[in-house]
Backbone as CSV, one residue per row, in Angstrom:
resi,resn,N_x,N_y,N_z,CA_x,CA_y,CA_z,C_x,C_y,C_z
1,MET,4.216,11.999,-49.719,3.655,13.220,-48.784,2.662,12.333,-47.759
2,ALA,2.797,12.799,-46.487,1.987,12.027,-45.529,0.768,12.735,-45.463
3,SER,-0.228,11.732,-45.201,-1.669,12.206,-45.088,-1.892,12.930,-43.742
4,PRO,-2.782,13.716,-43.443,-3.147,14.441,-42.282,-3.772,13.363,-41.214
5,LEU,-3.460,13.512,-40.028,-4.038,12.540,-39.069,-5.528,12.996,-38.764
6,ILE,-6.417,11.933,-38.904,-7.759,12.295,-38.711,-8.373,11.550,-37.494
7,LEU,-8.850,12.267,-36.624,-9.369,11.443,-35.274,-10.990,11.238,-35.472
8,THR,-11.265,10.060,-35.329,-12.762,9.834,-35.509,-13.445,9.698,-34.069
9,SER,-12.578,9.577,-32.957,-13.363,9.723,-31.590,-13.030,11.001,-31.081
10,PRO,-13.980,11.484,-30.147,-13.760,12.772,-29.453,-12.584,12.752,-28.660
11,VAL,-11.742,13.814,-28.424,-10.821,13.829,-27.520,-11.068,14.459,-26.294
12,ILE,-10.721,13.649,-25.182,-11.046,14.187,-23.879,-9.976,15.100,-23.126
13,THR,-10.383,16.160,-22.863,-9.281,16.970,-22.368,-9.104,16.707,-20.803
14,GLY,-7.996,17.291,-20.296,-7.856,17.007,-18.864,-8.951,17.711,-17.983
15,GLY,-9.533,18.819,-18.312,-10.688,19.377,-17.640,-11.998,18.556,-17.672
16,ALA,-12.283,17.580,-18.623,-13.267,16.717,-18.711,-12.988,15.606,-17.595
17,LEU,-11.766,15.200,-17.485,-11.403,14.010,-16.610,-11.555,14.623,-15.060
18,ALA,-11.263,15.886,-14.836,-11.309,16.293,-13.624,-12.795,16.352,-13.129
19,GLN,-13.784,16.555,-13.974,-15.175,16.760,-13.569,-15.710,15.474,-13.203
20,ALA,-15.200,14.351,-13.519,-15.760,13.039,-13.109,-15.753,12.863,-11.633
21,ALA,-16.817,12.459,-10.938,-16.908,12.382,-9.538,-16.158,11.000,-9.090
22,PRO,-15.325,11.267,-8.099,-14.523,10.199,-7.559,-15.448,9.103,-6.883
23,LYS,-15.176,7.979,-6.854,-15.995,6.885,-6.357,-15.750,6.961,-4.786
24,PRO,-16.712,6.716,-4.008,-16.620,6.754,-2.620,-15.773,5.614,-2.021
25,ALA,-15.043,5.936,-1.158,-14.082,4.941,-0.460,-14.835,3.660,0.069
26,LYS,-14.381,2.593,-0.170,-15.113,1.470,0.414,-14.711,0.996,1.755
27,GLU,-15.596,0.570,2.529,-15.132,0.486,4.025,-14.344,-0.792,4.040
28,LEU,-13.367,-0.751,4.978,-12.375,-1.977,5.024,-13.219,-2.990,5.774
29,SER,-12.687,-4.172,5.454,-13.358,-5.259,6.362,-12.697,-5.577,7.541
30,VAL,-13.104,-6.332,8.517,-12.374,-6.501,9.736,-10.958,-7.112,9.545
31,GLY,-10.998,-7.835,8.755,-9.516,-8.503,8.347,-8.530,-7.553,7.783
32,GLN,-9.074,-6.680,6.983,-8.243,-5.676,6.262,-7.672,-4.690,7.214
33,SER,-8.647,-4.297,8.136,-8.249,-3.210,9.091,-7.368,-3.977,10.127
34,ALA,-7.535,-5.276,10.515,-6.626,-5.786,11.328,-5.149,-5.930,10.689
35,ALA,-5.088,-6.227,9.429,-3.775,-6.402,8.653,-3.038,-4.940,8.661
36,ARG,-3.921,-3.847,8.350,-3.189,-2.612,8.535,-2.898,-2.266,9.932
37,GLU,-3.530,-2.652,10.913,-2.964,-2.361,12.110,-1.750,-3.040,12.430
38,ARG,-1.480,-4.212,12.140,-0.411,-5.082,12.250,0.672,-4.556,11.518
39,GLN,0.435,-4.078,10.342,1.483,-3.429,9.464,2.042,-2.144,10.058
40,LYS,1.193,-1.344,10.570,1.679,-0.113,11.257,2.398,-0.423,12.587
41,LYS,2.108,-1.421,13.446,2.714,-1.714,14.534,4.167,-2.327,14.104
42,CYS,4.109,-3.232,13.216,5.549,-3.645,12.853,6.359,-2.663,12.234
43,GLY,5.720,-1.728,11.390,6.560,-0.651,10.816,7.165,0.317,11.966
44,ALA,6.405,0.608,12.975,7.012,1.363,14.041,8.082,0.694,14.828
45,GLU,7.832,-0.570,14.984,8.851,-1.368,15.599,10.178,-1.553,14.849
46,TRP,10.036,-1.668,13.511,11.125,-1.587,12.629,11.879,-0.367,12.645
47,ARG,11.310,0.845,12.438,12.056,2.109,12.509,12.605,2.401,14.038
48,ALA,12.122,1.844,14.962,12.631,1.936,16.341,13.882,1.142,16.702
49,LEU,14.172,0.099,15.700,15.216,-0.651,15.820,16.518,-0.023,15.493
50,SER,17.676,-0.280,16.192,18.926,0.158,15.750,19.605,-0.675,14.579
51,VAL,20.547,-0.224,14.122,21.266,-1.038,12.841,21.512,-2.423,13.485
52,ALA,22.175,-2.579,14.664,22.540,-3.764,15.215,21.336,-4.731,15.429
53,ASP,20.313,-3.976,15.945,19.147,-4.888,16.128,18.547,-5.585,14.844
54,LYS,18.550,-4.558,13.878,18.091,-4.922,12.606,18.870,-6.110,11.976
55,ALA,20.154,-6.159,12.236,20.948,-7.228,11.821,20.709,-8.513,12.514
56,THR,20.170,-8.548,13.822,19.850,-9.743,14.547,18.286,-10.135,14.156
57,GLN,17.638,-9.331,13.886,16.216,-9.681,13.587,15.834,-10.299,12.299
58,GLY,16.773,-9.834,11.324,16.629,-10.262,9.921,17.203,-9.300,8.997
59,PRO,17.752,-9.548,7.864,18.432,-8.612,7.058,17.627,-7.530,6.469
60,LYS,16.322,-7.831,6.207,15.512,-6.891,5.456,14.121,-6.861,5.940
61,TRP,13.503,-5.951,5.669,11.944,-5.562,6.235,11.035,-6.756,5.796
62,PRO,10.988,-7.296,4.609,9.939,-8.329,4.489,10.302,-9.482,5.631
63,GLN,11.383,-9.891,5.765,11.640,-11.271,6.678,11.259,-10.562,8.116
64,TYR,11.592,-9.416,8.460,11.178,-8.711,9.775,9.608,-8.806,9.965
65,TYR,9.024,-8.292,8.836,7.531,-8.239,8.807,6.891,-9.423,8.926
66,SER,7.329,-10.485,8.301,6.799,-11.856,8.385,6.967,-12.462,9.689
67,LYS,7.946,-12.244,10.391,8.162,-12.541,11.792,7.151,-11.857,12.840
68,CYS,7.102,-10.677,12.480,6.294,-9.564,13.387,4.762,-10.129,13.218
69,VAL,4.325,-10.231,12.233,3.042,-10.616,11.855,2.629,-11.893,12.534
70,LYS,3.525,-12.845,12.438,3.253,-14.140,13.076,3.125,-14.160,14.645
71,ARG,4.140,-13.220,15.239,4.201,-12.929,16.458,2.770,-12.251,16.974
72,LEU,2.415,-11.339,16.250,1.204,-10.398,16.563,-0.148,-11.449,16.573
73,LYS,-0.228,-12.173,15.571,-1.288,-13.154,15.280,-1.336,-14.089,16.601
74,GLN,-0.140,-14.511,17.102,-0.138,-15.539,18.124,-0.568,-14.845,19.475
75,VAL,-0.131,-13.623,19.651,-0.573,-12.895,20.824,-2.136,-12.637,20.788
76,LYS,-2.716,-12.529,19.628,-4.213,-12.175,19.443,-4.787,-13.410,19.877
77,ALA,-4.344,-14.645,19.472,-5.126,-15.897,19.616,-5.043,-16.549,20.892
């Protein structure tokens, strides 16, 4: 015969978790905001490319993104 399960710690319900105040958002550093801006620009360029253009730029997003970031950093410098 199995013994009953005995809980020794209090059980937290979903309502108790919802009452916890969320941490305020941390402000982005200059480097983080620049990286986010580059990612958005490269993403917009990638979505604007046709299938044929994507084939010439590189087979996948990571390769295209790497080239795009290098290009954008050179333009800034």
